[in-house]
N, C-alpha and C positions, 0 to 999 in steps of 0.2 A: 292536774298532772296527767300526761298522756300515757298510753300503754308503753311507748318506748321509754319514757322517763322512769316509769315503774320498773321496767325490765332492767334498765341500766342500774337503778338503785339496788335491785335484787342481786344482780351479778356482782356489783361492786362490794356489797355486803358479804357475799359468798367468798370473794377473792381477797377481802381485806383491803380494798381500795377506797379512796375518797371519790365519790361521784363528781365532785367539782373538778377533778383532774381528768375526767373522761374525755373531754374535748370532742364531743359527739359531732358537732358541726364540721370540724376539720376532717374527721374520719369519713363521715357520710359524703362530703364533697369529693374527697379523694376516691372513694369507692365508686361514686357516680362517674367521675372522669375516666377511671379505668374501665368500668363496665361499658361505657359508650365509645371509648376510643380504642380499646384493646380487645377485651373479651370479657363477657359477663362473669365467668368463674374466676377471672383474675382479680375481681374486686375484693372478695373476702380474703384471698391469699395475700394480696398486696396490703390490706389492712393488718393482717397478722404479721407480715414482715415489717411493717412500720412499727408495730408494737414491740417486736424483737429489737429493732434498732433503738427505739426509745428506751427500752429496758437496759440497753447497753450504753446509754448515755447520750444518744443523738437528741438534738432539739426537735420536738415534734413538728413545729411549724415549718422549720427549714427542711426537714426530711420530707414532709408532705408536699411542700412546694416543689422540691426536686422530682419527686415521684409523679406529681401532676404534670410537670413539664415533660417528663419522659413519656407518659401516657399520651399526651396531646401531640407528641412528635411522631407517633406511630403512623404508618401508611393509612391512607383514606379508606382502605377496604376493611378497617377495623381489626386487623390482625386475625383473620379468619382461621388460622391454623391452631390446633390444640383443642 
């Protein structure tokens, strides 16, 4: 088990969540795309917003796909404002 896996298990236990539902790969992929295409601080904020949307009933995979497409459509300068 990696340190990340251990952390996710700890956080899930604290929040009463099933670690199997964490979908870590999906979140990390989205965060990477936002950090590289938009702005590094946008990665955790976008992951949080994805979580809010999923908590309100959005499909995680579909929402992440839409957000990734949005991030990748940003101008080549990486969205240097902010």
